[in-house]
C-alpha positions, 0 to 999 in steps of 0.5 A, spaced: 499 499 499 502 506 498 504 511 504 499 516 503 494 511 504 496 508 510 497 515 512 489 517 511 487 510 514 491 512 520 488 519 520 481 517 519 481 511 524 484 516 529 479 521 528 474 516 529 476 514 536 476 521 538 470 524 535 469 528 529 469 535 529 463 539 527 463 540 519 469 535 518 468 529 514 469 522 517 472 518 511 474 512 515 469 507 513 470 508 506 478 507 507 476 500 511 471 498 506 477 499 501 482 495 505 477 490 506 476 489 499 484 489 497 485 483 503 479 479 501 475 480 508 468 478 506 465 479 513 469 486 514 466 488 507 459 485 509 459 489 516 461 495 513 456 495 507 451 495 512 452 502 516 449 508 512 452 515 514 450 519 508 457 519 506 458 521 498 462 515 497 457 511 500 455 507 493 462 505 493 462 501 499 455 498 496 459 497 489 465 493 492 460 489 496 456 487 490 463 486 486 465 481 491 459 477 491 460 477 483 466 473 484 463 468 489 461 461 487 454 462 488 449 465 483 449 472 482 444 476 487 440 479 481 435 482 485 440 487 489 444 488 483 438 490 479 436 495 485 443 498 485 443 499 477 436 503 478 439 507 484 445 509 481 443 509 474 447 513 469 453 513 474 460 511 473 459 506 478 453 502 475 456 502 468 462 498 472 457 494 475 453 492 469 460 490 465 462 486 472 455 483 471 456 481 464 463 478 465 460 473 470 454 471 466 458 470 460 463 466 465 457 462 467 455 461 460 448 465 461 448 468 454 441 471 454 443 475 460 449 478 457 445 480 451 439 483 456 445 487 460 450 489 455 447 494 450 446 499 456 453 499 458 455 506 456 463 505 456 465 498 454 472 496 453 474 491 448 473 484 452 466 487 453 465 488 446 467 481 444 462 478 450 457 482 447 458 479 440 459 472 443 452 473 446 449 476 440 452 470 436 450 465 441 443 467 441 442 466 434 444 474 431 449 472 426 449 480 424 455 480 430 459 476 425 459 481 420 461 487 424 467 482 427 469 481 420 468 489 419 474 490 424 478 483 423 485 487 423 483 491 429 482 485 433 489 482 431 492 484 439 485 482 442 482 479 449 482 472 450 474 474 450 474 475 443 477 468 441 470 465 440 467 470 436 473 470 431 473 463 430 466 464 429 467 469 424 472 464 420 468 458 421 462 462 417 466 464 411 465 471 414 473 472 413 477 468 408 484 464 409 487 470 406 485 474 412 487 469 417 494 469 414 494 477 415 492 476 422 498 471 423 502 475 420 501 481 424 501 477 431 508 474 428 510 482 427 508 484 435 511 483 441 508 476 442 508 472 436 506 466 440 499 469 440 499 467 432 499 459 434 492 460 436 490 462 429 494 457 426 489 452 427 484 457 424 486 455 417 483 450 413 485 443 414 491 441 411 494 448 410 497 450 417 504 450 419 506 444 423 506 448 430 512 445 433 516 448 426 512 455 427 515 455 435 522 453 432 522 459 427 520 464 431 524 462 437 531 461 433 529 464 427 537 464 424 538 457 425 531 455 422 533 459 416 539 456 415 537 449 416 530 450 410 530 444 406 530 445 399 523 444 398 520 449 403 517 453 398 513 447 395 506 450 399 504 456 402 505 454 409 513 453 408 514 460 405 510 463 411 514 460 416 520 462 412 517 469 413 515 469 420 523 467 421 525 473 417 520 477 421 523 475 428 530 474 426 530 482 423 527 484 430 534 482 432 539 483 427 536 486 421 542 486 417 542 478 418 535 478 416 537 481 409 542 476 407 538 470 408 532 474 405 537 475 398 538 468 399 531 465 399 527 471 395 527 468 388 523 461 392 518 467 394 512 470 390 512 477 388 507 479 394 511 475 400 518 478 397 515 485 398 512 483 405 519 481 407 522 487 405 517 492 408 519 488 415 526 489 414 525 496 412 521 498 418 526 495 423 532 498 418 528 505 419 528 504 426 535 502 427 536 509 423 540 505 417 541 508 411 538 502 407 531 503 410 529 507 404 531 502 398 528 496 402 522 500 403 523 501 395 524 493 394 517 492 398 513 495 392 506 495 393 505 490 398 500 493 404 504 496 409 501 497 416 500 504 419 507 503 423 511 501 417 507 507 413 510 512 417 516 510 417 517 510 410 516 517 411 521 518 416 526 514 413 526 519 407 526 525 412 532 522 415 535 522 408 534 528 406 530 526 400 524 531 400 521 528 393 521 521 397 518 524 403 512 527 399 511 521 395 511 517 401 506 522 405 501 522 398 501 514 398 498 514 406 490 513 407 487 520 406 485 520 414 493 519 415 494 525 411 491 530 415 494 528 421 498 535 423 505 531 423 504 529 415 501 536 413 507 539 416 512 535 413 508 535 406 508 542 406 516 542 408 517 537 402 513 542 397 517 548 400 524 544 399 522 543 391 520 551 390 512 550 391 512 555 396 504 557 395 502 549 395 506 548 402 503 555 405 496 552 404 498 546 408 501 550 413 495 554 414 491 548 416 494 547 422 498 554 423 497 557 430 494 550 433 498 550 440 502 544 439 509 542 436 507 542 428 502 548 429 507 552 432 512 550 427 508 551 421 505 558 424 513 560 424 513 557 417 508 563 415 512 568 419 508 568 425 512 566 432 508 563 438 505 569 442 503 570 449 496 566 449 490 570 452 487 568 458 481 563 458 474 565 458 469 567 464 465 562 468 458 564 471 457 562 477 451 558 475 456 554 471 461 553 477 455 552 482 453 546 477 460 543 477 460 544 485 454 540 485 455 534 480 455 528 484 461 525 479 465 531 480 464 531 488 465 523 488 471 524 485 473 530 490 472 525 496 476 520 493 482 524 491 482 526 498 483 519 501 488 518 495 484 514 491 487 517 485 485 512 480 478 511 482 477 519 483 480 520 476 475 515 473 469 519 476 472 525 474 472 523 467 465 520 467 462 527 469 465 530 463 462 525 458 457 529 453 457 536 457 458 543 454 464 547 454 462 551 460 461 546 464 468 543 463 471 549 464 467 550 470 470 543 472 477 545 471 476 551 475 474 547 481 480 542 480 484 548 481 481 550 487 482 543 490 489 543 487 488 538 483 492 540 478 492 534 473 485 534 473 485 542 472 490 541 466 487 535 462 479 538 463 481 545 461 484 542 454 478 538 454 474 544 453 478 548 448 485 546 446 486 552 443 486 556 449 484 556 456 492 557 457 492 559 464 489 552 466 493 548 462 500 551 463 500 552 471 506 554 475 504 550 481 510 550 487 513 555 484 517 557 491 520 550 491 521 550 484 524 556 482 530 557 487 532 550 485 532 552 477 536 558 479 541 554 483 542 549 476 542 555 471 536 552 467 531 555 463 524 555 468 520 555 462 524 548 460 523 545 467 516 547 467 515 544 460 518 537 462 515 537 469 508 538 466 509 532 461 512 528 467 507 528 472 502 534 471 504 536 478 501 530 481 506 530 488 505 522 489 505 520 482 509 513 480 509 510 473 509 503 472 517 503 472 517 506 479 519 513 477 516 517 482 515 525 484 514 531 480 519 530 476 519 522 476 525 520 478 527 513 478 530 511 484 537 509 481 537 515 478 536 519 484 542 515 487 547 517 482 545 524 481 545 524 489 552 522 489 554 527 483 551 533 487 554 531 494 548 529 497 549 524 503 544 519 506 540 518 500 534 513 500 529 512 495 523 514 500 526 521 499 523 521 492 516 522 495 518 529 498 517 534 493 523 538 495 528 533 494 525 530 488 525 537 484 532 538 487 534 531 484 530 532 477 533 539 476 540 537 478 539 530 473 537 536 468 543 540 468 548 534 468 545 531 462 544 537 458 552 538 459 553 532 457 548 533 451 551 539 448 547 543 452 542 542 447 534 542 450 532 537 445 537 532 446 536 533 453 529 532 453 530 525 450 536 523 454 531 525 460 526 520 458 530 515 454 537 515 458 542 520 455 546 514 451 540 513 446 539 520 445 546 520 443 546 514 439 540 517 435 544 523 432 546 522 425 553 522 421 551 530 419 548 536 422 541 535 422 535 539 424 532 538 431 525 537 428 528 532 424 531 529 430 525 529 434 521 526 428 526 520 427 526 518 434 524 510 434 521 510 441 514 512 440 514 514 447 520 519 447 518 522 440 512 524 443 515 526 449 520 531 446 515 534 442 510 535 447 516 538 452 518 542 447 512 545 445 510 546 453 517 550 454 515 555 448 508 556 451 510 557 458 516 562 455 511 566 452 507 566 458 512 567 463 516 572 459 510 576 456 513 576 448 513 571 442 517 565 442 520 561 436 520 553 437 524 552 431 530 557 434 530 552 441 529 546 436 536 548 433 540 544 429 543 537 432 550 536 432 553 530 428 555 524 433 563 524 433 566 518 428 568 514 434 561 513 436 
């Protein structure tokens, strides 16, 4: 359990023992009920649910009890469940309970019950959608299979609950063997290629590869390819196993995969060769190898995944081939061509070839939007990012509606007792289908209660082009500014990075263990503490805001000095490690924008874009004058020859 939650438990229980002060909220029963759920303490949960004190989180205690009952082996208490759904109609908890009930009915094989309940779920996840389809299929509604067929490739990495209806779609002939092969291919390309073994069984009898041979191809691809029998290409199964081995080997050593593809490609048909080269091209592009553009050309017209299409553009961009950049963007699906990144880079490609008017028309479509590409597009038109105006006024009535909204009231109570996940769910639920006035009032309510992440995200939801005073907050300035001055850093950059790291949530903790306002990893904290002479360091110190900011800003300074004093490199290094930021440089000087666009880690690429855009916006607000993102992106020096 998190330290903050234990502190809440102790404080609440002491308050209960001493008697509550007038007007003070007693959260002890709610916290105790939540702990009973976590501990599986059925008796305590039953006792606490039997008490009623009018607490705003009263529905949670009842929900936890019903959730517990659904997990028991005895039949679900249908009457109690139905009563809760009626009493809490339209609430997030009612929607969650309905989903929990559907899962239990599916587990029990009660598909009619699933069909009855599922349509009223307002926010189903993939598992529930698949259970809904399965329920319809099992009760005779065959139109569910047609719907699944339309989403066939979108369900490649699907929940296990989807497997029955996916198989039924194949059996009913809604998708053919070619669709099954493409599902297998995409699964082999992914992080968990073993998932493809299940799909192999969906192929027509006598056409599927041997499962043992498949295991060998994906686990030891180089050895498998080196031991291919002379007749491996006589049937599709043999060729697909060779392709699977090439795809897996390319993830380990793309040039080794190239050598083996050249050796066997004459025994593959044109489509299969194109598929293999497309996979090698993607790995080469991600590895920033110069062969990537040529390998994309070798792929010909083979269908590309969204990732392969994007990296065809990026490989041309990194090569400085503007004609190839324009051609690759022109070959994207129409809906992808309108993404801001591709509008901007197509404009740059057109401008590089002297087609300024066409380029300007593309820039105009996104110029002024307060994101990485919108700011850059505006600069191409001669417009620096100006200090934004404050957000619009909120009426007292709008603020009153937000303060009285049941979901927001529950969310505030959940945040108060450090149940942040539940609080965020309630908060987001309250914003569904609301008008901008209510949403902006909710953002003000979050700020009033020092819940900075909700203030930022909510204001952005109201209007991503305005509300900058809510979206770009500067909390903890009395703590942060002295550290920034001591390290000689740009406060706009520090705030831009911190906003992206934690949204100013002090107890923020990532799945990898990074903690606090600046999301410092324990090992990084220890290393930085040694560098700056901090004694007595322990990982628990990362939960202290002052220490967290001191270590985080010291780390920013250290990596900035190690990375050419360039904020783009340092931002990439802060997220992915300095050694990677260095490795991603080119042999020639490169625009900071191109370096950023061709970072091979999706998370880091998005991170650097947002940190740098944040920095420009903060600078405009803090300095009160227009700012240039292009200047901050600058030029990335080439990597040393020795590297």
